MIDO-575273 format. One record per residue: chain; x, y, z of N, C-alpha, C in turn. Coordinates in steps of 0.1 Angstrom, whole numbers, padded with zeros to 4 digits. Example, Ala and Ser with C-alpha at 12.3 -4.5 7.8 and 13.67 -1.06 7.14 Angstrom:
2
NODE chain    nu    nv    nw   cau   cav   caw    cu    cv    cw
NODE     A  0132 -0057  0078  0123 -0045  0078  0132 -0033  0078
NODE     A  0128 -0022  0071  0137 -0011  0071  0129  0000  0079
// end
This chain:
266
NODE chain    nu    nv    nw   cau   cav   caw    cu    cv    cw
NODE     A  0219 -0223  0205  0221 -0224  0189  0207 -0215  0185
NODE     A  0210 -0205  0174  0194 -0199  0172  0189 -0206  0163
NODE     A  0176 -0210  0159  0172 -0216  0149  0164 -0205  0140
NODE     A  0164 -0195  0143  0155 -0183  0136  0160 -0182  0123
NODE     A  0153 -0180  0109  0159 -0175  0098  0170 -0167  0097
NODE     A  0181 -0170  0089  0189 -0161  0089  0193 -0156  0075
NODE     A  0187 -0162  0066  0189 -0157  0050  0177 -0158  0047
NODE     A  0170 -0145  0045  0155 -0144  0039  0156 -0136  0026
NODE     A  0146 -0140  0019  0144 -0133  0006  0129 -0127  0008
NODE     A  0129 -0116  0005  0115 -0109  0003  0111 -0105 -0011
NODE     A  0100 -0110 -0016  0096 -0108 -0027  0085 -0096 -0030
NODE     A  0083 -0089 -0019  0076 -0078 -0019  0082 -0067 -0011
NODE     A  0078 -0057 -0012  0086 -0045 -0006  0082 -0041  0009
NODE     A  0069 -0047  0013  0065 -0045  0024  0074 -0051  0036
NODE     A  0079 -0065  0035  0085 -0071  0044  0100 -0066  0045
NODE     A  0105 -0062  0034  0118 -0054  0033  0117 -0043  0041
NODE     A  0107 -0036  0041  0104 -0023  0048  0104 -0028  0064
NODE     A  0097 -0035  0066  0095 -0041  0082  0109 -0045  0087
NODE     A  0115 -0055  0081  0128 -0058  0085  0138 -0047  0088
NODE     A  0140 -0039  0078  0149 -0026  0080  0143 -0020  0093
NODE     A  0129 -0016  0093  0127 -0008  0105  0127 -0015  0118
NODE     A  0128 -0030  0118  0131 -0037  0130  0146 -0040  0135
NODE     A  0156 -0036  0124  0170 -0039  0127  0175 -0048  0123
NODE     A  0165 -0057  0113  0169 -0071  0109  0173 -0071  0095
NODE     A  0177 -0059  0088  0182 -0061  0076  0192 -0070  0070
NODE     A  0202 -0073  0081  0211 -0084  0077  0206 -0098  0073
NODE     A  0196 -0100  0078  0189 -0114  0074  0185 -0113  0058
NODE     A  0182 -0102  0053  0177 -0101  0041  0189 -0107  0028
NODE     A  0189 -0113  0022  0199 -0117  0011  0194 -0117 -0004
NODE     A  0178 -0113 -0004  0174 -0110 -0018  0158 -0102 -0017
NODE     A  0160 -0097 -0028  0147 -0086 -0026  0143 -0088 -0042
NODE     A  0129 -0083 -0042  0121 -0082 -0054  0129 -0069 -0063
NODE     A  0128 -0070 -0076  0132 -0057 -0082  0124 -0046 -0082
NODE     A  0109 -0048 -0076  0102 -0035 -0073  0101 -0030 -0058
NODE     A  0111 -0035 -0053  0113 -0028 -0037  0118 -0014 -0038
NODE     A  0110 -0006 -0034  0113  0009 -0032  0116  0014 -0017
NODE     A  0113  0007 -0008  0112  0013  0005  0120  0001  0014
NODE     A  0129  0007  0022  0137  0017  0023  0144  0019  0009
NODE     A  0149  0030  0003  0155  0033 -0007  0169  0027 -0007
NODE     A  0175  0024  0005  0192  0018  0005  0189  0005  0005
NODE     A  0177 -0002  0004  0178 -0016  0002  0179 -0019 -0012
NODE     A  0178 -0011 -0024  0180 -0014 -0037  0195 -0013 -0040
NODE     A  0201 -0006 -0030  0217 -0006 -0033  0223 -0018 -0025
NODE     A  0218 -0020 -0016  0227 -0030 -0005  0221 -0045 -0010
NODE     A  0210 -0049 -0016  0206 -0061 -0016  0202 -0068 -0030
NODE     A  0207 -0079 -0033  0207 -0083 -0047  0191 -0084 -0050
NODE     A  0189 -0081 -0061  0173 -0083 -0067  0175 -0097 -0074
NODE     A  0164 -0104 -0067  0166 -0119 -0072  0151 -0124 -0081
NODE     A  0144 -0114 -0082  0131 -0116 -0088  0121 -0104 -0091
NODE     A  0113 -0104 -0099  0107 -0092 -0104  0095 -0092 -0093
NODE     A  0081 -0094 -0097  0072 -0096 -0086  0065 -0108 -0088
NODE     A  0060 -0109 -0101  0054 -0123 -0105  0061 -0130 -0115
NODE     A  0074 -0126 -0120  0080 -0134 -0126  0094 -0132 -0126
NODE     A  0100 -0144 -0129  0117 -0140 -0128  0122 -0156 -0128
NODE     A  0133 -0158 -0125  0141 -0172 -0127  0141 -0178 -0111
NODE     A  0134 -0189 -0107  0137 -0199 -0095  0152 -0197 -0091
NODE     A  0160 -0200 -0102  0171 -0202 -0100  0180 -0190 -0091
NODE     A  0176 -0181 -0096  0182 -0170 -0091  0180 -0168 -0073
NODE     A  0168 -0171 -0068  0162 -0172 -0058  0171 -0183 -0048
NODE     A  0174 -0195 -0055  0179 -0205 -0048  0193 -0203 -0048
NODE     A  0199 -0195 -0056  0212 -0193 -0056  0218 -0186 -0044
NODE     A  0207 -0179 -0038  0213 -0172 -0026  0211 -0179 -0011
NODE     A  0206 -0191 -0013  0204 -0201 -0006  0195 -0199  0009
NODE     A  0185 -0193  0005  0174 -0186  0013  0169 -0199  0022
NODE     A  0168 -0195  0038  0161 -0202  0047  0147 -0199  0051
NODE     A  0143 -0188  0044  0130 -0186  0045  0127 -0173  0031
NODE     A  0114 -0177  0024  0111 -0166  0014  0096 -0160  0020
NODE     A  0096 -0146  0018  0085 -0141  0022  0079 -0137  0010
NODE     A  0065 -0141  0008  0057 -0135 -0007  0045 -0128 -0002
NODE     A  0040 -0123 -0010  0027 -0117 -0012  0015 -0119 -0018
NODE     A  0004 -0127 -0013 -0009 -0128 -0018 -0009 -0139 -0032
NODE     A -0021 -0141 -0038 -0021 -0152 -0047 -0013 -0147 -0059
NODE     A -0011 -0134 -0060 -0003 -0129 -0071  0010 -0137 -0072
NODE     A  0016 -0142 -0061  0029 -0150 -0061  0029 -0164 -0058
NODE     A  0014 -0168 -0060  0013 -0183 -0058  0019 -0192 -0065
NODE     A  0024 -0190 -0079  0033 -0198 -0086  0045 -0198 -0081
NODE     A  0051 -0191 -0077  0065 -0191 -0074  0067 -0194 -0059
NODE     A  0055 -0193 -0053  0056 -0199 -0036  0054 -0215 -0040
NODE     A  0046 -0218 -0049  0045 -0230 -0052  0057 -0238 -0055
NODE     A  0067 -0231 -0065  0076 -0236 -0068  0087 -0237 -0060
NODE     A  0089 -0227 -0050  0098 -0229 -0039  0096 -0240 -0028
NODE     A  0083 -0241 -0026  0080 -0252 -0018  0082 -0264 -0025
NODE     A  0083 -0267 -0036  0086 -0278 -0041  0100 -0282 -0043
NODE     A  0109 -0270 -0040  0123 -0272 -0042  0126 -0273 -0028
NODE     A  0117 -0271 -0017  0120 -0275 -0004  0124 -0261  0003
NODE     A  0121 -0251 -0002  0122 -0239  0004  0110 -0235  0015
NODE     A  0114 -0231  0027  0100 -0227  0036  0097 -0213  0030
NODE     A  0082 -0213  0029  0078 -0201  0023  0066 -0193  0034
NODE     A  0064 -0180  0036  0052 -0175  0042  0048 -0168  0034
NODE     A  0033 -0168  0030  0029 -0158  0021  0020 -0151  0028
NODE     A  0022 -0136  0029  0011 -0126  0036  0002 -0123  0024
NODE     A -0011 -0119  0031 -0022 -0111  0022 -0029 -0101  0028
NODE     A -0021 -0093  0030 -0027 -0079  0041 -0034 -0071  0032
NODE     A -0048 -0070  0035 -0057 -0062  0026 -0061 -0049  0034
NODE     A -0063 -0049  0046 -0068 -0037  0057 -0054 -0035  0063
NODE     A -0061 -0023  0075 -0051 -0014  0078 -0044 -0026  0091
NODE     A -0057 -0032  0094 -0053 -0043  0108 -0044 -0052  0103
NODE     A -0046 -0058  0090 -0037 -0066  0083 -0022 -0063  0083
NODE     A -0021 -0051  0082 -0007 -0044  0078 -0001 -0044  0094
NODE     A -0009 -0042  0103 -0002 -0042  0118  0001 -0056  0120
NODE     A -0009 -0067  0115 -0007 -0079  0120  0007 -0088  0112
NODE     A  0007 -0081  0101  0021 -0086  0092  0034 -0082  0099
NODE     A  0034 -0069  0106  0044 -0065  0109  0047 -0074  0124
NODE     A  0035 -0078  0130  0037 -0085  0142  0043 -0100  0139
NODE     A  0038 -0104  0128  0042 -0118  0123  0055 -0117  0119
NODE     A  0061 -0109  0112  0072 -0106  0106  0082 -0106  0121
NODE     A  0079 -0098  0130  0087 -0099  0143  0088 -0113  0149
NODE     A  0079 -0120  0149  0079 -0133  0154  0089 -0142  0148
NODE     A  0090 -0141  0133  0095 -0149  0124  0112 -0148  0127
NODE     A  0116 -0136  0129  0130 -0133  0134  0133 -0130  0149
NODE     A  0123 -0130  0158  0125 -0133  0171  0128 -0118  0178
NODE     A  0119 -0108  0170  0119 -0093  0173  0109 -0089  0178
NODE     A  0101 -0098  0184  0087 -0092  0190  0084 -0080  0196
NODE     A  0094 -0077  0205  0093 -0063  0211  0093 -0053  0204
NODE     A  0104 -0051  0193  0105 -0043  0183  0094 -0041  0175
NODE     A  0087 -0051  0170  0076 -0053  0161  0065 -0046  0170
NODE     A  0063 -0048  0182  0051 -0045  0192  0052 -0028  0193
NODE     A  0063 -0025  0195  0069 -0009  0193  0063 -0002  0181
NODE     A  0068 -0009  0168  0067  0000  0156  0050 -0002  0158
NODE     A  0041 -0013  0160  0029 -0013  0158  0022 -0001  0167
NODE     A  0024 -0003  0180  0020  0010  0188  0025  0023  0182
NODE     A  0037  0024  0176  0036  0036  0169  0028  0042  0159
NODE     A  0027  0031  0149  0016  0034  0138  0001  0033  0143
NODE     A -0003  0026  0153 -0014  0029  0160 -0017  0044  0169
NODE     A -0009  0049  0172 -0005  0062  0177 -0009  0073  0169
NODE     A -0003  0071  0156 -0006  0078  0144 -0020  0078  0138
NODE     A -0024  0064  0137 -0038  0064  0134 -0047  0072  0140
NODE     A -0045  0070  0155 -0056  0074  0164 -0056  0091  0164
NODE     A -0040  0097  0165 -0041  0112  0164 -0046  0116  0152
NODE     A -0047  0111  0140 -0049  0114  0128 -0065  0114  0128
NODE     A -0072  0104  0135 -0085  0101  0136 -0093  0114  0142
NODE     A -0083  0116  0156 -0088  0127  0166 -0091  0141  0157
NODE     A -0080  0143  0150 -0076  0157  0143 -0087  0158  0134
NODE     A -0092  0146  0127 -0101  0146  0116 -0113  0147  0124
NODE     A -0116  0145  0134 -0130  0146  0137 -0133  0162  0141
NODE     A -0123  0171  0143 -0127  0184  0144 -0126  0192  0131
NODE     A -0130  0184  0118 -0131  0190  0105 -0147  0194  0107
NODE     A -0149  0205  0101 -0164  0209  0100 -0170  0198  0092
NODE     A -0167  0193  0081 -0173  0185  0072 -0163  0173  0067
NODE     A -0171  0162  0065 -0163  0153  0057 -0164  0152  0040
NODE     A -0155  0154  0033 -0154  0156  0019 -0156  0139  0011
NODE     A -0162  0140  0000 -0164  0127 -0007 -0152  0126 -0016
NODE     A -0145  0115 -0014 -0131  0113 -0018 -0133  0099 -0031
NODE     A -0127  0106 -0042 -0126  0093 -0053 -0110  0091 -0052
NODE     A -0107  0079 -0051 -0092  0077 -0053 -0094  0065 -0064
NODE     A -0083  0069 -0075 -0083  0062 -0086 -0069  0056 -0087
NODE     A -0068  0043 -0088 -0056  0035 -0086 -0050  0034 -0102
NODE     A -0060  0035 -0111 -0055  0034 -0124 -0066  0042 -0135
NODE     A -0061  0045 -0145 -0070  0056 -0153 -0076  0047 -0164
NODE     A -0071  0039 -0171 -0077  0031 -0183 -0072  0017 -0183
NODE     A -0083  0009 -0178 -0095  0010 -0174 -0094  0020 -0159
NODE     A -0105  0027 -0157 -0106  0034 -0143 -0107  0025 -0131
NODE     A -0098  0023 -0122 -0100  0014 -0110 -0101  0022 -0098
NODE     A -0109  0019 -0089 -0110  0023 -0077 -0100  0019 -0065
NODE     A -0103  0025 -0054 -0091  0023 -0044 -0093  0009 -0035
NODE     A -0081  0003 -0031 -0085 -0012 -0024 -0086 -0008 -0010
NODE     A -0090 -0018 -0003 -0095 -0017  0009 -0086 -0008  0020
NODE     A -0074 -0011  0021 -0065 -0005  0029 -0065  0011  0027
NODE     A -0066  0016  0016 -0066  0028  0011 -0079  0033  0015
NODE     A -0090  0029  0014 -0105  0031  0019 -0106  0036  0031
NODE     A -0099  0027  0041 -0099  0025  0054 -0091  0040  0059
NODE     A -0079  0043  0052 -0070  0052  0054 -0079  0068  0052
NODE     A -0087  0067  0040 -0093  0077  0038 -0104  0080  0050
NODE     A -0112  0070  0053 -0120  0070  0065 -0113  0078  0078
NODE     A -0101  0072  0081 -0094  0078  0093 -0090  0092  0091
NODE     A -0087  0096  0077 -0080  0109  0076 -0093  0118  0077
NODE     A -0107  0114  0076 -0116  0123  0077 -0128  0123  0064
NODE     A -0124  0114  0055 -0132  0112  0042 -0140  0102  0042
NODE     A -0150  0105  0030 -0158  0092  0030 -0154  0086  0012
NODE     A -0149  0076  0013 -0145  0069 -0001 -0159  0069 -0011
NODE     A -0160  0075 -0021 -0172  0073 -0030 -0174  0059 -0033
NODE     A -0162  0050 -0036 -0165  0036 -0040 -0163  0028 -0029
NODE     A -0168  0028 -0015 -0164  0021 -0005 -0168  0009 -0005
NODE     A -0176  0005 -0015 -0186 -0008 -0016 -0176 -0017 -0025
NODE     A -0169 -0011 -0034 -0157 -0020 -0040 -0143 -0021 -0033
NODE     A -0142 -0014 -0022 -0128 -0013 -0015 -0126 -0029 -0010
NODE     A -0136 -0036 -0008 -0133 -0050 -0001 -0128 -0059 -0010
NODE     A -0128 -0058 -0023 -0127 -0066 -0037 -0110 -0066 -0037
NODE     A -0102 -0077 -0033 -0091 -0074 -0035 -0081 -0075 -0047
NODE     A -0091 -0079 -0059 -0082 -0079 -0072 -0089 -0069 -0079
NODE     A -0079 -0062 -0085 -0080 -0048 -0094 -0090 -0051 -0105
NODE     A -0092 -0061 -0108 -0099 -0061 -0119 -0115 -0064 -0115
NODE     A -0119 -0065 -0101 -0131 -0064 -0096 -0135 -0050 -0089
NODE     A -0124 -0039 -0092 -0128 -0027 -0091 -0126 -0017 -0102
NODE     A -0125 -0024 -0112 -0128 -0017 -0125 -0141 -0012 -0126
NODE     A -0141  0003 -0129 -0154  0010 -0130 -0161  0007 -0143
NODE     A -0175  0000 -0144 -0181 -0005 -0154 -0182  0009 -0164
NODE     A -0186  0018 -0156 -0190  0029 -0165 -0181  0040 -0157
NODE     A -0171  0047 -0164 -0162  0056 -0157 -0168  0068 -0154
NODE     A -0177  0073 -0160 -0186  0083 -0159 -0195  0083 -0143
NODE     A -0195  0070 -0137 -0200  0069 -0126 -0192  0077 -0114
NODE     A -0179  0078 -0116 -0170  0084 -0107 -0176  0099 -0108
NODE     A -0177  0104 -0119 -0182  0119 -0119 -0194  0119 -0113
NODE     A -0205  0110 -0115 -0218  0113 -0112 -0218  0112 -0095
NODE     A -0209  0105 -0088 -0207  0105 -0073 -0202  0118 -0067
NODE     A -0201  0128 -0076 -0197  0140 -0071 -0186  0142 -0063
NODE     A -0174  0135 -0063 -0162  0136 -0053 -0159  0150 -0052
NODE     A -0155  0153 -0037 -0150  0169 -0034 -0135  0167 -0038
NODE     A -0128  0155 -0033 -0116  0158 -0038 -0112  0142 -0046
NODE     A -0103  0144 -0054 -0098  0134 -0060 -0084  0129 -0059
NODE     A -0081  0118 -0055 -0066  0113 -0054 -0063  0104 -0063
NODE     A -0051  0107 -0072 -0047  0097 -0082 -0034  0091 -0077
NODE     A -0032  0080 -0080 -0021  0071 -0076 -0018  0060 -0087
NODE     A -0017  0063 -0097 -0016  0052 -0111 -0002  0045 -0107
NODE     A -0005  0033 -0104  0005  0025 -0099  0017  0023 -0112
NODE     A  0027  0031 -0111  0038  0027 -0123  0039  0036 -0133
NODE     A  0031  0048 -0132  0033  0057 -0142  0027  0071 -0134
NODE     A  0032  0083 -0138  0030  0097 -0132  0015  0100 -0135
NODE     A  0010  0104 -0123 -0005  0106 -0124 -0006  0120 -0131
NODE     A -0016  0121 -0139 -0019  0135 -0147 -0033  0141 -0145
NODE     A -0034  0153 -0135 -0042  0156 -0128 -0050  0165 -0142
NODE     A -0043  0172 -0148 -0049  0178 -0161 -0057  0169 -0169
NODE     A -0053  0157 -0171 -0059  0146 -0180 -0074  0144 -0174
NODE     A -0075  0145 -0162 -0085  0140 -0152 -0096  0152 -0155
NODE     A -0090  0163 -0154 -0098  0176 -0152 -0106  0176 -0167
NODE     A -0098  0173 -0178 -0104  0175 -0192 -0113  0163 -0193
NODE     A -0116  0155 -0187 -0125  0144 -0191 -0140  0148 -0195
NODE     A -0142  0144 -0204 -0155  0150 -0210 -0168  0146 -0198
NODE     A -0173  0157 -0195 -0185  0156 -0186 -0182  0157 -0172
NODE     A -0166  0158 -0169 -0161  0161 -0157 -0162  0176 -0151
NODE     A -0164  0188 -0160 -0161  0199 -0157 -0169  0203 -0141
NODE     A -0181  0199 -0140 -0187  0204 -0130 -0184  0193 -0116
NODE     A -0178  0184 -0119 -0174  0176 -0106 -0170  0185 -0096
NODE     A -0172  0187 -0083 -0168  0195 -0076 -0152  0196 -0073
NODE     A -0146  0182 -0074 -0132  0182 -0072 -0124  0189 -0083
NODE     A -0131  0186 -0097 -0125  0197 -0108 -0127  0210 -0105
NODE     A -0138  0215 -0106 -0145  0226 -0105 -0133  0237 -0096
NODE     A -0133  0230 -0081 -0124  0238 -0071 -0109  0233 -0070
NODE     A -0106  0227 -0083 -0091  0222 -0084 -0084  0214 -0070
NODE     A -0094  0204 -0067 -0088  0196 -0056 -0085  0182 -0060
NODE     A -0075  0182 -0070 -0071  0170 -0075 -0056  0169 -0072
NODE     A -0054  0158 -0066 -0042  0153 -0060 -0033  0142 -0063
NODE     A -0022  0141 -0064 -0014  0127 -0063 -0005  0123 -0051
NODE     A -0008  0112 -0048 -0002  0106 -0039  0005  0095 -0046
NODE     A  0019  0094 -0043  0028  0084 -0050  0026  0069 -0047
NODE     A  0021  0059 -0057  0020  0046 -0053  0028  0037 -0044
NODE     A  0040  0042 -0046  0052  0035 -0035  0045  0040 -0021
NODE     A  0042  0051 -0018  0037  0053 -0006  0023  0049 -0001
NODE     A  0014  0049 -0010 -0002  0044 -0008 -0006  0033 -0010
NODE     A  0001  0027 -0020 -0005  0014 -0025  0003  0002 -0020
NODE     A  0015  0005 -0013  0021 -0005 -0007  0017 -0009  0009
NODE     A  0009 -0022  0010  0004 -0023  0024  0014 -0025  0035
NODE     A  0024 -0016  0038  0035 -0017  0048  0035 -0006  0056
NODE     A  0040 -0004  0066  0044  0008  0074  0042  0021  0068
NODE     A  0047  0021  0055  0047  0035  0047  0032  0040  0044
NODE     A  0024  0031  0040  0010  0035  0039  0002  0043  0050
NODE     A  0007  0038  0064  0002  0047  0076  0013  0059  0080
NODE     A  0025  0057  0078  0035  0067  0079  0033  0080  0074
NODE     A  0033  0075  0056  0034  0086  0048  0021  0089  0041
NODE     A  0015  0077  0035  0002  0079  0032 -0011  0085  0037
NODE     A -0013  0082  0052 -0023  0088  0058 -0021  0102  0061
NODE     A -0008  0107  0064 -0007  0121  0066 -0009  0128  0052
NODE     A -0007  0121  0042 -0008  0129  0030 -0022  0129  0027
NODE     A -0031  0119  0030 -0046  0121  0028 -0051  0129  0038
NODE     A -0046  0132  0049 -0053  0140  0061 -0050  0154  0058
NODE     A -0037  0157  0049 -0035  0172  0046 -0042  0176  0033
NODE     A -0047  0165  0023 -0057  0169  0015 -0070  0173  0020
NODE     A -0075  0163  0028 -0087  0166  0038 -0089  0180  0042
NODE     A -0078  0181  0051 -0079  0193  0059 -0077  0206  0052
NODE     A -0072  0207  0040 -0073  0217  0031 -0083  0219  0027
NODE     A -0091  0212  0023 -0105  0211  0017 -0114  0218  0029
NODE     A -0113  0209  0039 -0121  0216  0051 -0120  0229  0055
NODE     A -0107  0234  0055 -0104  0247  0057 -0110  0254  0046
NODE     A -0111  0251  0032 -0114  0263  0023 -0129  0259  0019
NODE     A -0138  0250  0027 -0151  0246  0024 -0159  0258  0030
NODE     A -0170  0262  0020 -0181  0272  0029 -0187  0267  0040
// end
């Protein structure tokens, strides 16, 4: 008799993505309303919670034998579930290695260690091949990643690491280790301009990035990225979700922006 969890609720999109990738989607009985990857999950699975808010009873109604949560942002609902007698595992992946470790852990939880290892090997191969291609670039650009515009918030750790793998240097690398967005707010938004990024990547979580608004900021006209038209968007669902998609799609998108800059640079 299997003692593996058979009725799993995923309260963040990353674990949904992993369970689908491992061929274990049948175990999912509920998801967060913010789940976007894979797209079919939104059609196939009941939405039982938002991300930090919702009705505990909607989760309990699907009789989960395991709930997967993410970070301190879901500490309150995790605590409530524990008090209700539901097994809970809270992930807190903040780096590329953390993402790979999360995949391996999900694999162990559902008895799919071999498939999880294969997925990790695939992603590690993509990381290594991207790093090798980037090493052939003549120069490394200075990259400003903007997670939000008002207030200006710089990129989180896994994004900063992906920029490095893709061949760039994060101009706010010293802030990337701060897990909370509030700790990455730029006290002086002009500091981003003063650091003279060659490339600007926008990923305004939850709304469309407006490169023309960035270019029109007072005092930004002479920023190299603005002057040379190197302002790009990478969708937040691709780059700000600490799951396989950040490596499979976010990393190649970063690498393309950097490679194009490298080819055009004098």
